[in-house]
All heavy atoms as TSV, in Angstrom:
chain	resi	resn	atom	element	x	y	z
A	1	MET	N	N	67.110	52.175	-153.957
A	1	MET	CA	C	68.258	51.989	-153.110
A	1	MET	C	C	69.317	51.270	-153.926
A	1	MET	O	O	69.023	50.337	-154.654
A	1	MET	CB	C	67.860	51.179	-151.882
A	1	MET	CG	C	69.026	50.954	-150.986
A	1	MET	SD	S	68.697	50.476	-149.283
A	1	MET	CE	C	67.347	49.375	-149.315
A	2	THR	N	N	70.559	51.686	-153.807
A	2	THR	CA	C	71.626	51.056	-154.558
A	2	THR	C	C	72.535	50.285	-153.625
A	2	THR	O	O	72.677	50.623	-152.443
A	2	THR	CB	C	72.465	52.102	-155.312
A	2	THR	OG1	O	73.010	53.019	-154.365
A	2	THR	CG2	C	71.610	52.854	-156.321
A	3	ALA	N	N	73.183	49.265	-154.161
A	3	ALA	CA	C	74.112	48.466	-153.381
A	3	ALA	C	C	75.438	49.200	-153.245
A	3	ALA	O	O	75.842	49.935	-154.140
A	3	ALA	CB	C	74.332	47.115	-154.082
A	4	PRO	N	N	76.128	49.019	-152.134
A	4	PRO	CA	C	77.431	49.666	-151.991
A	4	PRO	C	C	78.425	49.080	-152.983
A	4	PRO	O	O	78.337	47.919	-153.364
A	4	PRO	CB	C	77.840	49.359	-150.549
A	4	PRO	CG	C	77.020	48.183	-150.150
A	4	PRO	CD	C	75.764	48.231	-150.969
A	5	THR	N	N	79.361	49.881	-153.409
A	5	THR	CA	C	80.364	49.419	-154.363
A	5	THR	C	C	81.736	49.517	-153.736
A	5	THR	O	O	81.967	50.286	-152.806
A	5	THR	CB	C	80.338	50.259	-155.654
A	5	THR	OG1	O	80.499	51.629	-155.278
A	5	THR	CG2	C	79.027	50.091	-156.399
A	6	ASN	N	N	82.643	48.740	-154.244
A	6	ASN	CA	C	84.017	48.760	-153.767
A	6	ASN	C	C	84.783	49.872	-154.458
A	6	ASN	O	O	84.489	50.234	-155.579
A	6	ASN	CB	C	84.697	47.414	-154.052
A	6	ASN	CG	C	84.000	46.291	-153.319
A	6	ASN	OD1	O	83.615	46.456	-152.171
A	6	ASN	ND2	N	83.819	45.168	-153.983
A	7	ALA	N	N	85.805	50.389	-153.814
A	7	ALA	CA	C	86.546	51.516	-154.355
A	7	ALA	C	C	87.543	51.116	-155.439
A	7	ALA	O	O	87.981	51.950	-156.217
A	7	ALA	CB	C	87.278	52.232	-153.221
A	8	ALA	N	N	87.914	49.866	-155.511
A	8	ALA	CA	C	88.909	49.440	-156.495
A	8	ALA	C	C	88.351	49.580	-157.902
A	8	ALA	O	O	87.193	49.292	-158.163
A	8	ALA	CB	C	89.307	47.989	-156.241
A	9	ALA	N	N	89.165	50.037	-158.819
A	9	ALA	CA	C	88.726	50.238	-160.203
A	9	ALA	C	C	88.676	48.913	-160.944
A	9	ALA	O	O	89.485	48.025	-160.719
A	9	ALA	CB	C	89.666	51.196	-160.915
A	10	ALA	N	N	87.725	48.789	-161.841
A	10	ALA	CA	C	87.603	47.584	-162.657
A	10	ALA	C	C	88.664	47.580	-163.739
A	10	ALA	O	O	89.140	48.623	-164.166
A	10	ALA	CB	C	86.213	47.526	-163.282
A	11	GLY	N	N	89.039	46.408	-164.186
A	11	GLY	CA	C	90.031	46.292	-165.236
A	11	GLY	C	C	89.503	46.669	-166.599
A	11	GLY	O	O	90.267	46.960	-167.503
A	12	GLY	N	N	88.189	46.705	-166.764
A	12	GLY	CA	C	87.584	47.019	-168.057
A	12	GLY	C	C	87.496	48.511	-168.286
A	12	GLY	O	O	87.996	49.324	-167.509
A	13	THR	N	N	86.826	48.871	-169.369
A	13	THR	CA	C	86.707	50.279	-169.731
A	13	THR	C	C	85.380	50.871	-169.296
A	13	THR	O	O	85.090	52.011	-169.597
A	13	THR	CB	C	86.846	50.432	-171.261
A	13	THR	OG1	O	85.817	49.652	-171.885
A	13	THR	CG2	C	88.200	49.993	-171.734
A	14	SER	N	N	84.578	50.110	-168.573
A	14	SER	CA	C	83.245	50.577	-168.204
A	14	SER	C	C	83.265	51.648	-167.137
A	14	SER	O	O	82.306	52.391	-166.996
A	14	SER	CB	C	82.406	49.397	-167.719
A	14	SER	OG	O	82.906	48.936	-166.483
A	15	GLY	N	N	84.326	51.713	-166.357
A	15	GLY	CA	C	84.381	52.672	-165.280
A	15	GLY	C	C	83.653	52.197	-164.038
A	15	GLY	O	O	83.585	52.894	-163.042
A	16	ARG	N	N	83.085	50.984	-164.095
A	16	ARG	CA	C	82.418	50.434	-162.915
A	16	ARG	C	C	83.474	49.950	-161.929
A	16	ARG	O	O	84.537	49.500	-162.313
A	16	ARG	CB	C	81.533	49.261	-163.312
A	16	ARG	CG	C	80.245	49.663	-163.955
A	16	ARG	CD	C	79.287	48.489	-164.052
A	16	ARG	NE	N	79.934	47.292	-164.543
A	16	ARG	CZ	C	80.001	46.951	-165.819
A	16	ARG	NH1	N	79.459	47.716	-166.732
A	16	ARG	NH2	N	80.595	45.858	-166.192
A	17	PRO	N	N	83.176	50.015	-160.628
A	17	PRO	CA	C	84.118	49.509	-159.634
A	17	PRO	C	C	84.231	47.994	-159.708
A	17	PRO	O	O	83.320	47.312	-160.191
A	17	PRO	CB	C	83.524	49.945	-158.302
A	17	PRO	CG	C	82.142	50.368	-158.576
A	17	PRO	CD	C	82.015	50.644	-160.042
A	18	ALA	N	N	85.346	47.467	-159.247
A	18	ALA	CA	C	85.564	46.021	-159.236
A	18	ALA	C	C	84.611	45.377	-158.232
A	18	ALA	O	O	84.254	45.978	-157.230
A	18	ALA	CB	C	87.007	45.706	-158.861
A	19	ARG	N	N	84.210	44.163	-158.501
A	19	ARG	CA	C	83.332	43.431	-157.586
A	19	ARG	C	C	84.161	42.392	-156.855
A	19	ARG	O	O	84.405	41.309	-157.362
A	19	ARG	CB	C	82.226	42.747	-158.375
A	19	ARG	CG	C	81.309	43.655	-159.144
A	19	ARG	CD	C	79.982	43.902	-158.454
A	19	ARG	NE	N	79.515	42.808	-157.648
A	19	ARG	CZ	C	78.487	42.037	-157.953
A	19	ARG	NH1	N	77.835	42.224	-159.065
A	19	ARG	NH2	N	78.109	41.089	-157.146
A	20	LEU	N	N	84.597	42.725	-155.674
A	20	LEU	CA	C	85.415	41.808	-154.898
A	20	LEU	C	C	84.578	40.699	-154.264
A	20	LEU	O	O	85.122	39.704	-153.814
A	20	LEU	CB	C	86.168	42.577	-153.813
A	20	LEU	CG	C	87.117	43.664	-154.336
A	20	LEU	CD1	C	87.756	44.399	-153.177
A	20	LEU	CD2	C	88.172	43.061	-155.239
A	21	ASP	N	N	83.255	40.852	-154.254
A	21	ASP	CA	C	82.374	39.869	-153.636
A	21	ASP	C	C	81.878	38.814	-154.623
A	21	ASP	O	O	80.993	38.048	-154.305
A	21	ASP	CB	C	81.183	40.569	-152.988
A	21	ASP	CG	C	80.345	41.353	-153.980
A	21	ASP	OD1	O	80.867	41.715	-155.050
A	21	ASP	OD2	O	79.166	41.610	-153.680
A	22	ARG	N	N	82.451	38.775	-155.806
A	22	ARG	CA	C	82.009	37.799	-156.810
A	22	ARG	C	C	82.360	36.387	-156.367
A	22	ARG	O	O	83.430	36.140	-155.825
A	22	ARG	CB	C	82.701	38.063	-158.145
A	22	ARG	CG	C	82.167	39.266	-158.843
A	22	ARG	CD	C	82.848	39.465	-160.156
A	22	ARG	NE	N	82.116	40.433	-160.944
A	22	ARG	CZ	C	82.557	40.961	-162.049
A	22	ARG	NH1	N	83.729	40.629	-162.523
A	22	ARG	NH2	N	81.837	41.832	-162.704
A	23	PRO	N	N	81.455	35.451	-156.633
A	23	PRO	CA	C	81.755	34.057	-156.273
A	23	PRO	C	C	82.860	33.496	-157.152
A	23	PRO	O	O	83.061	33.919	-158.288
A	23	PRO	CB	C	80.438	33.331	-156.517
A	23	PRO	CG	C	79.670	34.203	-157.438
A	23	PRO	CD	C	80.135	35.609	-157.227
A	24	ARG	N	N	83.577	32.551	-156.618
A	24	ARG	CA	C	84.630	31.869	-157.374
A	24	ARG	C	C	83.991	30.766	-158.192
A	24	ARG	O	O	83.342	29.884	-157.658
A	24	ARG	CB	C	85.643	31.262	-156.408
A	24	ARG	CG	C	86.981	31.900	-156.549
A	24	ARG	CD	C	87.992	31.294	-155.629
A	24	ARG	NE	N	89.027	30.633	-156.383
A	24	ARG	CZ	C	89.896	31.259	-157.141
A	24	ARG	NH1	N	89.858	32.549	-157.251
A	24	ARG	NH2	N	90.817	30.613	-157.790
A	25	ARG	N	N	84.154	30.825	-159.508
A	25	ARG	CA	C	83.564	29.819	-160.378
A	25	ARG	C	C	84.531	28.663	-160.659
A	25	ARG	O	O	84.101	27.548	-160.919
A	25	ARG	CB	C	83.156	30.454	-161.713
A	25	ARG	CG	C	82.147	31.545	-161.574
A	25	ARG	CD	C	80.864	30.994	-161.037
A	25	ARG	NE	N	79.860	32.055	-160.956
A	25	ARG	CZ	C	78.736	31.942	-160.320
A	25	ARG	NH1	N	78.434	30.840	-159.718
A	25	ARG	NH2	N	77.898	32.944	-160.278
A	26	PHE	N	N	85.823	28.953	-160.638
A	26	PHE	CA	C	86.838	27.941	-160.952
A	26	PHE	C	C	87.953	28.011	-159.920
A	26	PHE	O	O	88.260	29.080	-159.398
A	26	PHE	CB	C	87.439	28.188	-162.349
A	26	PHE	CG	C	86.397	28.213	-163.438
A	26	PHE	CD1	C	85.906	29.414	-163.923
A	26	PHE	CD2	C	85.905	27.036	-163.968
A	26	PHE	CE1	C	84.948	29.446	-164.914
A	26	PHE	CE2	C	84.942	27.058	-164.974
A	26	PHE	CZ	C	84.460	28.269	-165.442
A	27	ASP	N	N	88.581	26.872	-159.629
A	27	ASP	CA	C	89.707	26.844	-158.694
A	27	ASP	C	C	90.937	27.522	-159.293
A	27	ASP	O	O	91.724	28.121	-158.564
A	27	ASP	CB	C	90.060	25.405	-158.303
A	27	ASP	CG	C	88.970	24.789	-157.420
A	27	ASP	OD1	O	88.284	25.559	-156.713
A	27	ASP	OD2	O	88.810	23.562	-157.454
A	28	ASP	N	N	91.100	27.425	-160.594
A	28	ASP	CA	C	92.237	28.035	-161.281
A	28	ASP	C	C	92.008	29.551	-161.386
A	28	ASP	O	O	90.998	29.996	-161.926
A	28	ASP	CB	C	92.377	27.409	-162.673
A	28	ASP	CG	C	93.535	27.977	-163.463
A	28	ASP	OD1	O	94.516	28.434	-162.846
A	28	ASP	OD2	O	93.449	27.968	-164.702
A	29	ASP	N	N	92.955	30.330	-160.871
A	29	ASP	CA	C	92.819	31.794	-160.884
A	29	ASP	C	C	92.674	32.348	-162.297
A	29	ASP	O	O	91.870	33.256	-162.530
A	29	ASP	CB	C	94.026	32.457	-160.207
A	29	ASP	CG	C	93.995	32.282	-158.696
A	29	ASP	OD1	O	92.914	32.034	-158.136
A	29	ASP	OD2	O	95.074	32.397	-158.078
A	30	ALA	N	N	93.433	31.820	-163.251
A	30	ALA	CA	C	93.386	32.326	-164.624
A	30	ALA	C	C	92.005	32.075	-165.246
A	30	ALA	O	O	91.443	32.953	-165.904
A	30	ALA	CB	C	94.472	31.680	-165.469
A	31	MET	N	N	91.462	30.880	-165.025
A	31	MET	CA	C	90.132	30.566	-165.565
A	31	MET	C	C	89.066	31.435	-164.909
A	31	MET	O	O	88.149	31.914	-165.568
A	31	MET	CB	C	89.797	29.084	-165.348
A	31	MET	CG	C	90.495	28.142	-166.299
A	31	MET	SD	S	90.020	26.425	-166.013
A	31	MET	CE	C	88.312	26.437	-166.499
A	32	ASN	N	N	89.190	31.634	-163.608
A	32	ASN	CA	C	88.216	32.454	-162.886
A	32	ASN	C	C	88.262	33.901	-163.380
A	32	ASN	O	O	87.226	34.511	-163.627
A	32	ASN	CB	C	88.491	32.380	-161.385
A	32	ASN	CG	C	87.333	32.856	-160.564
A	32	ASN	OD1	O	86.235	32.335	-160.689
A	32	ASN	ND2	N	87.564	33.861	-159.742
A	33	ASP	N	N	89.463	34.455	-163.540
A	33	ASP	CA	C	89.603	35.823	-164.035
A	33	ASP	C	C	89.068	35.957	-165.459
A	33	ASP	O	O	88.413	36.944	-165.797
A	33	ASP	CB	C	91.071	36.267	-163.973
A	33	ASP	CG	C	91.569	36.421	-162.542
A	33	ASP	OD1	O	90.731	36.486	-161.606
A	33	ASP	OD2	O	92.802	36.472	-162.352
A	34	ALA	N	N	89.340	34.952	-166.297
A	34	ALA	CA	C	88.859	34.981	-167.678
A	34	ALA	C	C	87.328	34.912	-167.718
A	34	ALA	O	O	86.692	35.588	-168.533
A	34	ALA	CB	C	89.464	33.835	-168.481
A	35	TYR	N	N	86.750	34.110	-166.847
A	35	TYR	CA	C	85.293	33.999	-166.779
A	35	TYR	C	C	84.668	35.355	-166.464
A	35	TYR	O	O	83.750	35.806	-167.159
A	35	TYR	CB	C	84.897	32.974	-165.712
A	35	TYR	CG	C	83.412	32.920	-165.437
A	35	TYR	CD1	C	82.579	32.173	-166.257
A	35	TYR	CD2	C	82.841	33.614	-164.373
A	35	TYR	CE1	C	81.208	32.114	-166.018
A	35	TYR	CE2	C	81.481	33.570	-164.130
A	35	TYR	CZ	C	80.676	32.816	-164.943
A	35	TYR	OH	O	79.325	32.765	-164.711
A	36	TRP	N	N	85.159	36.027	-165.423
A	36	TRP	CA	C	84.588	37.304	-165.019
A	36	TRP	C	C	84.903	38.407	-166.021
A	36	TRP	O	O	84.090	39.318	-166.214
A	36	TRP	CB	C	85.015	37.669	-163.607
A	36	TRP	CG	C	84.294	36.813	-162.609
A	36	TRP	CD1	C	84.836	35.844	-161.810
A	36	TRP	CD2	C	82.886	36.801	-162.335
A	36	TRP	NE1	N	83.854	35.248	-161.058
A	36	TRP	CE2	C	82.652	35.811	-161.366
A	36	TRP	CE3	C	81.815	37.527	-162.823
A	36	TRP	CZ2	C	81.376	35.548	-160.864
A	36	TRP	CZ3	C	80.551	37.262	-162.327
A	36	TRP	CH2	C	80.340	36.278	-161.356
A	37	ALA	N	N	86.030	38.316	-166.702
A	37	ALA	CA	C	86.339	39.294	-167.754
A	37	ALA	C	C	85.338	39.141	-168.897
A	37	ALA	O	O	84.874	40.138	-169.475
A	37	ALA	CB	C	87.763	39.097	-168.254
A	38	ARG	N	N	84.963	37.912	-169.227
A	38	ARG	CA	C	83.966	37.666	-170.279
A	38	ARG	C	C	82.612	38.235	-169.867
A	38	ARG	O	O	81.922	38.882	-170.667
A	38	ARG	CB	C	83.852	36.168	-170.551
A	38	ARG	CG	C	82.826	35.824	-171.603
A	38	ARG	CD	C	82.854	34.317	-171.919
A	38	ARG	NE	N	81.788	34.000	-172.821
A	38	ARG	CZ	C	80.609	33.466	-172.450
A	38	ARG	NH1	N	80.375	33.189	-171.189
A	38	ARG	NH2	N	79.678	33.204	-173.341
A	39	ILE	N	N	82.224	38.011	-168.624
A	39	ILE	CA	C	80.957	38.551	-168.125
A	39	ILE	C	C	80.974	40.078	-168.223
A	39	ILE	O	O	80.002	40.701	-168.672
A	39	ILE	CB	C	80.709	38.110	-166.669
A	39	ILE	CG1	C	80.575	36.589	-166.565
A	39	ILE	CG2	C	79.498	38.818	-166.073
A	39	ILE	CD1	C	79.445	35.981	-167.362
A	40	ASP	N	N	82.083	40.708	-167.817
A	40	ASP	CA	C	82.201	42.173	-167.893
A	40	ASP	C	C	82.075	42.675	-169.327
A	40	ASP	O	O	81.417	43.686	-169.582
A	40	ASP	CB	C	83.524	42.645	-167.294
A	40	ASP	CG	C	83.544	42.538	-165.777
A	40	ASP	OD1	O	82.459	42.517	-165.154
A	40	ASP	OD2	O	84.649	42.483	-165.206
A	41	ARG	N	N	82.695	41.958	-170.288
A	41	ARG	CA	C	82.600	42.370	-171.696
A	41	ARG	C	C	81.166	42.293	-172.193
A	41	ARG	O	O	80.690	43.190	-172.898
A	41	ARG	CB	C	83.505	41.496	-172.567
A	41	ARG	CG	C	84.966	41.840	-172.484
A	41	ARG	CD	C	85.777	41.162	-173.577
A	41	ARG	NE	N	85.582	39.720	-173.639
A	41	ARG	CZ	C	86.277	38.824	-172.939
A	41	ARG	NH1	N	87.217	39.226	-172.102
A	41	ARG	NH2	N	86.042	37.553	-173.072
A	42	ILE	N	N	80.456	41.242	-171.816
A	42	ILE	CA	C	79.064	41.077	-172.240
A	42	ILE	C	C	78.205	42.201	-171.660
A	42	ILE	O	O	77.396	42.815	-172.367
A	42	ILE	CB	C	78.524	39.697	-171.812
A	42	ILE	CG1	C	79.229	38.598	-172.622
A	42	ILE	CG2	C	77.007	39.614	-171.969
A	42	ILE	CD1	C	78.983	37.196	-172.099
A	43	VAL	N	N	78.389	42.501	-170.389
A	43	VAL	CA	C	77.603	43.550	-169.734
A	43	VAL	C	C	77.933	44.916	-170.333
A	43	VAL	O	O	77.046	45.753	-170.534
A	43	VAL	CB	C	77.856	43.535	-168.209
A	43	VAL	CG1	C	77.249	44.751	-167.531
A	43	VAL	CG2	C	77.307	42.247	-167.602
A	44	ASP	N	N	79.206	45.151	-170.641
A	44	ASP	CA	C	79.617	46.440	-171.213
A	44	ASP	C	C	78.984	46.685	-172.586
A	44	ASP	O	O	78.778	47.829	-172.981
A	44	ASP	CB	C	81.139	46.526	-171.342
A	44	ASP	CG	C	81.827	46.661	-169.993
A	44	ASP	OD1	O	81.138	47.002	-168.994
A	44	ASP	OD2	O	83.041	46.439	-169.922
A	45	GLN	N	N	78.674	45.616	-173.320
A	45	GLN	CA	C	78.098	45.753	-174.655
A	45	GLN	C	C	76.592	46.010	-174.619
A	45	GLN	O	O	76.018	46.461	-175.609
A	45	GLN	CB	C	78.367	44.491	-175.479
A	45	GLN	CG	C	79.820	44.312	-175.826
A	45	GLN	CD	C	80.064	42.970	-176.523
A	45	GLN	OE1	O	79.142	42.205	-176.768
A	45	GLN	NE2	N	81.318	42.699	-176.826
A	46	ALA	N	N	75.965	45.742	-173.491
A	46	ALA	CA	C	74.516	45.905	-173.382
A	46	ALA	C	C	74.160	47.388	-173.322
A	46	ALA	O	O	74.866	48.174	-172.703
A	46	ALA	CB	C	74.003	45.194	-172.135
A	47	PRO	N	N	73.066	47.770	-173.964
A	47	PRO	CA	C	72.643	49.179	-173.883
A	47	PRO	C	C	72.140	49.487	-172.474
A	47	PRO	O	O	71.693	48.589	-171.759
A	47	PRO	CB	C	71.501	49.262	-174.900
A	47	PRO	CG	C	70.994	47.872	-175.016
A	47	PRO	CD	C	72.174	46.970	-174.783
A	48	PRO	N	N	72.200	50.740	-172.067
A	48	PRO	CA	C	71.704	51.089	-170.738
A	48	PRO	C	C	70.183	50.896	-170.652
A	48	PRO	O	O	69.483	50.977	-171.659
A	48	PRO	CB	C	72.068	52.569	-170.588
A	48	PRO	CG	C	72.340	53.059	-171.953
A	48	PRO	CD	C	72.740	51.888	-172.784
A	49	LEU	N	N	69.710	50.638	-169.450
A	49	LEU	CA	C	68.282	50.448	-169.240
A	49	LEU	C	C	67.568	51.795	-169.263
A	49	LEU	O	O	68.101	52.799	-168.794
A	49	LEU	CB	C	68.020	49.780	-167.894
A	49	LEU	CG	C	68.556	48.363	-167.709
A	49	LEU	CD1	C	68.346	47.906	-166.277
A	49	LEU	CD2	C	67.884	47.413	-168.674
A	50	SER	N	N	66.356	51.783	-169.786
A	50	SER	CA	C	65.530	52.995	-169.745
A	50	SER	C	C	64.917	53.104	-168.350
A	50	SER	O	O	64.904	52.145	-167.567
A	50	SER	CB	C	64.422	52.915	-170.795
A	50	SER	OG	O	63.478	51.919	-170.420
A	51	ASP	N	N	64.380	54.264	-168.029
A	51	ASP	CA	C	63.712	54.453	-166.735
A	51	ASP	C	C	62.535	53.493	-166.583
A	51	ASP	O	O	62.290	52.969	-165.496
A	51	ASP	CB	C	63.234	55.898	-166.583
A	51	ASP	CG	C	64.385	56.867	-166.385
A	51	ASP	OD1	O	65.489	56.426	-165.987
A	51	ASP	OD2	O	64.188	58.068	-166.631
A	52	GLU	N	N	61.819	53.261	-167.683
A	52	GLU	CA	C	60.688	52.323	-167.635
A	52	GLU	C	C	61.166	50.907	-167.329
A	52	GLU	O	O	60.548	50.195	-166.524
A	52	GLU	CB	C	59.934	52.342	-168.963
A	52	GLU	CG	C	58.720	51.441	-168.959
A	52	GLU	CD	C	57.952	51.468	-170.275
A	52	GLU	OE1	O	58.230	52.340	-171.121
A	52	GLU	OE2	O	57.084	50.613	-170.442
A	53	GLN	N	N	62.269	50.475	-167.944
A	53	GLN	CA	C	62.802	49.140	-167.681
A	53	GLN	C	C	63.241	49.008	-166.224
A	53	GLN	O	O	63.001	47.984	-165.583
A	53	GLN	CB	C	63.971	48.843	-168.614
A	53	GLN	CG	C	63.558	48.640	-170.051
A	53	GLN	CD	C	64.740	48.592	-170.983
A	53	GLN	OE1	O	65.688	49.364	-170.854
A	53	GLN	NE2	N	64.696	47.676	-171.939
A	54	ARG	N	N	63.887	50.053	-165.702
A	54	ARG	CA	C	64.299	50.029	-164.292
A	54	ARG	C	C	63.085	49.905	-163.371
A	54	ARG	O	O	63.113	49.175	-162.386
A	54	ARG	CB	C	65.080	51.297	-163.954
A	54	ARG	CG	C	66.467	51.297	-164.482
A	54	ARG	CD	C	67.236	52.495	-163.921
A	54	ARG	NE	N	68.509	52.599	-164.585
A	54	ARG	CZ	C	68.785	53.437	-165.564
A	54	ARG	NH1	N	67.891	54.302	-165.971
A	54	ARG	NH2	N	69.970	53.432	-166.135
A	55	ALA	N	N	62.018	50.634	-163.692
A	55	ALA	CA	C	60.801	50.588	-162.878
A	55	ALA	C	C	60.188	49.188	-162.888
A	55	ALA	O	O	59.737	48.698	-161.842
A	55	ALA	CB	C	59.795	51.616	-163.381
A	56	VAL	N	N	60.167	48.540	-164.043
A	56	VAL	CA	C	59.612	47.184	-164.137
A	56	VAL	C	C	60.433	46.222	-163.284
A	56	VAL	O	O	59.870	45.390	-162.553
A	56	VAL	CB	C	59.567	46.719	-165.611
A	56	VAL	CG1	C	59.258	45.234	-165.707
A	56	VAL	CG2	C	58.541	47.530	-166.382
A	57	ILE	N	N	61.739	46.326	-163.333
A	57	ILE	CA	C	62.602	45.445	-162.544
A	57	ILE	C	C	62.402	45.696	-161.055
A	57	ILE	O	O	62.271	44.759	-160.262
A	57	ILE	CB	C	64.085	45.625	-162.949
A	57	ILE	CG1	C	64.287	45.099	-164.376
A	57	ILE	CG2	C	65.010	44.920	-161.965
A	57	ILE	CD1	C	65.621	45.446	-164.983
A	58	ARG	N	N	62.364	46.966	-160.662
A	58	ARG	CA	C	62.146	47.282	-159.241
A	58	ARG	C	C	60.813	46.733	-158.762
A	58	ARG	O	O	60.710	46.200	-157.651
A	58	ARG	CB	C	62.196	48.789	-159.025
A	58	ARG	CG	C	63.584	49.338	-159.063
A	58	ARG	CD	C	63.588	50.811	-158.674
A	58	ARG	NE	N	64.888	51.377	-158.926
A	58	ARG	CZ	C	65.139	52.349	-159.785
A	58	ARG	NH1	N	64.163	52.891	-160.476
A	58	ARG	NH2	N	66.352	52.795	-159.944
A	59	THR	N	N	59.789	46.859	-159.587
A	59	THR	CA	C	58.466	46.366	-159.208
A	59	THR	C	C	58.475	44.852	-159.046
A	59	THR	O	O	57.865	44.320	-158.122
A	59	THR	CB	C	57.422	46.771	-160.269
A	59	THR	OG1	O	57.432	48.192	-160.392
A	59	THR	CG2	C	56.033	46.304	-159.900
A	60	ALA	N	N	59.185	44.168	-159.908
A	60	ALA	CA	C	59.230	42.711	-159.851
A	60	ALA	C	C	59.881	42.214	-158.564
A	60	ALA	O	O	59.508	41.165	-158.033
A	60	ALA	CB	C	59.978	42.164	-161.059
A	61	PHE	N	N	60.838	42.971	-158.036
A	61	PHE	CA	C	61.564	42.529	-156.850
A	61	PHE	C	C	61.125	43.241	-155.576
A	61	PHE	O	O	61.660	42.992	-154.508
A	61	PHE	CB	C	63.068	42.709	-157.046
A	61	PHE	CG	C	63.628	41.735	-158.036
A	61	PHE	CD1	C	63.829	42.110	-159.352
A	61	PHE	CD2	C	63.921	40.440	-157.666
A	61	PHE	CE1	C	64.337	41.212	-160.280
A	61	PHE	CE2	C	64.411	39.533	-158.584
A	61	PHE	CZ	C	64.616	39.916	-159.888
A	62	HIS	N	N	60.146	44.115	-155.673
A	62	HIS	CA	C	59.688	44.868	-154.508
A	62	HIS	C	C	59.013	43.947	-153.506
A	62	HIS	O	O	58.172	43.127	-153.868
A	62	HIS	CB	C	58.712	45.962	-154.939
A	62	HIS	CG	C	58.133	46.713	-153.782
A	62	HIS	ND1	N	58.875	47.567	-153.021
A	62	HIS	CD2	C	56.887	46.720	-153.267
A	62	HIS	CE1	C	58.104	48.078	-152.067
A	62	HIS	NE2	N	56.892	47.580	-152.197
A	63	GLN	N	N	59.394	44.075	-152.253
A	63	GLN	CA	C	58.770	43.318	-151.186
A	63	GLN	C	C	58.008	44.291	-150.301
A	63	GLN	O	O	58.602	44.996	-149.507
A	63	GLN	CB	C	59.841	42.598	-150.344
A	63	GLN	CG	C	60.607	41.539	-151.109
A	63	GLN	CD	C	59.733	40.345	-151.440
A	63	GLN	OE1	O	58.902	39.951	-150.642
A	63	GLN	NE2	N	59.911	39.780	-152.607
A	64	PRO	N	N	56.688	44.352	-150.428
A	64	PRO	CA	C	55.938	45.289	-149.601
A	64	PRO	C	C	56.038	44.906	-148.114
A	64	PRO	O	O	56.246	43.747	-147.771
A	64	PRO	CB	C	54.500	45.128	-150.094
A	64	PRO	CG	C	54.459	43.847	-150.804
A	64	PRO	CD	C	55.841	43.551	-151.292
A	65	ALA	N	N	55.928	45.893	-147.272
A	65	ALA	CA	C	55.981	45.652	-145.830
A	65	ALA	C	C	54.814	44.762	-145.431
A	65	ALA	O	O	53.698	44.871	-145.949
A	65	ALA	CB	C	55.926	46.973	-145.082
A	66	ALA	N	N	55.084	43.878	-144.493
A	66	ALA	CA	C	54.029	42.973	-144.019
A	66	ALA	C	C	52.990	43.786	-143.263
A	66	ALA	O	O	53.318	44.656	-142.473
A	66	ALA	CB	C	54.630	41.915	-143.117
A	67	ARG	N	N	51.749	43.512	-143.532
A	67	ARG	CA	C	50.663	44.201	-142.847
A	67	ARG	C	C	50.178	43.339	-141.672
A	67	ARG	O	O	50.027	42.135	-141.803
A	67	ARG	CB	C	49.500	44.458	-143.796
A	67	ARG	CG	C	49.873	45.398	-144.911
A	67	ARG	CD	C	48.672	45.686	-145.745
A	67	ARG	NE	N	49.066	46.561	-146.854
A	67	ARG	CZ	C	48.203	47.125	-147.667
A	67	ARG	NH1	N	46.921	46.907	-147.513
A	67	ARG	NH2	N	48.621	47.897	-148.637
A	68	THR	N	N	49.974	43.988	-140.588
A	68	THR	CA	C	49.461	43.257	-139.431
A	68	THR	C	C	48.086	43.777	-139.098
A	68	THR	O	O	47.763	44.931	-139.304
A	68	THR	CB	C	50.392	43.448	-138.213
A	68	THR	OG1	O	50.477	44.838	-137.926
A	68	THR	CG2	C	51.783	42.918	-138.500
A	69	ARG	N	N	47.267	42.916	-138.581
A	69	ARG	CA	C	45.921	43.308	-138.174
A	69	ARG	C	C	45.972	43.698	-136.699
A	69	ARG	O	O	46.482	42.945	-135.875
A	69	ARG	CB	C	44.940	42.156	-138.343
A	69	ARG	CG	C	44.703	41.818	-139.779
A	69	ARG	CD	C	43.654	40.771	-139.863
A	69	ARG	NE	N	42.752	41.146	-140.938
A	69	ARG	CZ	C	41.594	40.601	-141.146
A	69	ARG	NH1	N	41.167	39.657	-140.354
A	69	ARG	NH2	N	40.839	40.997	-142.148
A	70	GLU	N	N	45.460	44.845	-136.435
A	70	GLU	CA	C	45.404	45.279	-135.043
A	70	GLU	C	C	44.184	44.647	-134.384
A	70	GLU	O	O	43.115	44.522	-134.981
A	70	GLU	CB	C	45.313	46.798	-134.962
A	70	GLU	CG	C	46.558	47.464	-135.492
A	70	GLU	CD	C	46.466	48.977	-135.376
A	70	GLU	OE1	O	45.531	49.475	-134.743
A	70	GLU	OE2	O	47.337	49.629	-135.941
A	71	ALA	N	N	44.378	44.249	-133.146
A	71	ALA	CA	C	43.264	43.644	-132.409
A	71	ALA	C	C	42.181	44.690	-132.161
A	71	ALA	O	O	42.461	45.822	-131.816
A	71	ALA	CB	C	43.754	43.073	-131.082
A	72	ALA	N	N	40.936	44.292	-132.365
A	72	ALA	CA	C	39.829	45.246	-132.190
A	72	ALA	C	C	39.324	45.256	-130.775
A	72	ALA	O	O	39.495	44.436	-129.996
A	72	ALA	CB	C	38.700	44.902	-133.144
């Protein structure tokens, strides 16, 4: 399952949509924008995940449905 994305385009070259739900790290708008631009640059430089890596991450965060015992 994927998270919904916003329609606004990102300022970077990644082609990913902008994240309007990002937390504010600094009160100063310029510092906050620079912080998130740095994060975007770091993420853009990372190689894409393999299918095996994605599976490991999904498994780590998977929450199985709670099992209930039926009364006998």
